[in-house]
C-alpha distance (Angstrom), angle and dihedral (degrees) to the residues before:
residue distance angle dihedral
X1 . . .
X2 3.80 . .
X3 3.75 118.6 .
X4 3.72 116.0 -136.1
X5 3.68 120.6 -136.3
X6 3.89 103.4 -137.5
X7 3.73 98.5 47.5
X8 3.92 89.9 45.8
X9 3.85 90.1 52.4
X10 3.81 90.4 48.6
X11 3.76 93.3 49.3
X12 3.91 90.4 48.0
X13 3.74 91.0 50.2
X14 3.85 92.3 48.5
X15 3.89 89.2 49.0
X16 3.79 88.9 48.3
X17 3.74 91.4 50.0
X18 3.72 94.0 50.3
X19 3.84 89.1 49.4
X20 3.80 89.1 52.9
X21 3.85 93.6 47.2
X22 3.84 91.7 51.5
X23 3.75 92.9 45.7
X24 3.89 110.9 117.2
X25 3.82 125.7 -166.1
X26 3.79 107.6 -177.6
X27 3.81 100.0 124.6
X28 3.86 93.3 108.8
X29 3.98 87.9 63.3
X30 3.85 98.6 47.0
X31 3.77 88.4 -86.5
X32 3.79 130.4 115.3
X33 3.86 131.8 -91.9
X34 3.89 105.5 -140.5
X35 3.72 126.4 -177.7
X36 3.84 125.1 -178.6
X37 3.70 145.5 70.2
X38 3.05 126.9 -110.1
X39 3.84 90.7 -6.8
X40 3.83 122.1 31.0
X41 3.74 103.8 -119.6
X42 3.84 95.6 177.7
X43 3.83 122.5 43.9
X44 3.84 125.6 173.9
X45 3.80 136.1 166.9
X46 3.81 129.0 -179.4
X47 3.73 91.6 -162.0
X48 3.91 127.9 102.5
X49 3.73 118.7 -108.3
X50 3.88 128.0 -162.7
X51 3.77 89.2 -153.4
X52 3.88 110.0 68.9
X53 3.92 93.1 -165.5
X54 3.90 87.1 69.7
X55 3.84 90.4 63.2
X56 3.81 94.4 48.7
X57 3.80 88.1 74.9
X58 3.83 94.6 55.9
X59 3.80 122.7 109.0
X60 3.79 133.2 35.2
X61 3.83 117.2 -20.9
X62 3.78 112.3 -152.9
X63 3.66 95.0 -168.8
X64 3.76 95.5 54.0
X65 3.88 88.9 44.2
X66 3.72 88.9 56.2
X67 3.76 94.0 43.4
X68 3.87 86.6 53.0
X69 3.80 91.0 50.6
X70 3.89 92.0 46.9
X71 3.83 90.2 50.1
X72 3.90 89.4 49.3
X73 3.80 90.8 51.3
X74 3.74 91.3 47.2
X75 3.88 90.2 50.9
X76 3.77 91.8 49.5
X77 3.88 92.1 50.0
X78 3.68 93.8 47.3
X79 3.64 94.0 44.8
X80 3.74 92.4 51.5
X81 3.73 90.9 51.0
X82 3.85 92.0 51.8
X83 3.81 89.5 49.0
X84 3.86 92.2 48.0
X85 3.81 90.7 50.9
X86 3.69 93.1 44.0
X87 3.73 89.9 53.6
X88 3.83 92.3 47.5
X89 3.76 91.3 55.4
X90 3.83 94.5 47.5
X91 3.85 94.3 54.6
């Protein structure tokens, strides 16, 4: 299967837009800073917590980042398959 440039760029932009929409920056007001779509691969808070197990999840999560990249690659491949099938039926 050959990946097409334009559909791949469009899917990358959509994925980046969804990541930007799901971004939250509330750490300054005792909230959380969350980055990542569909999984939050970065989590931070400047607040104080009485439960230390909450703070163990802060920082960069490699497994969620790899999962996000895998989902992005899967979306690109499936999107290119759909575009190729659509082009074949419209010939």
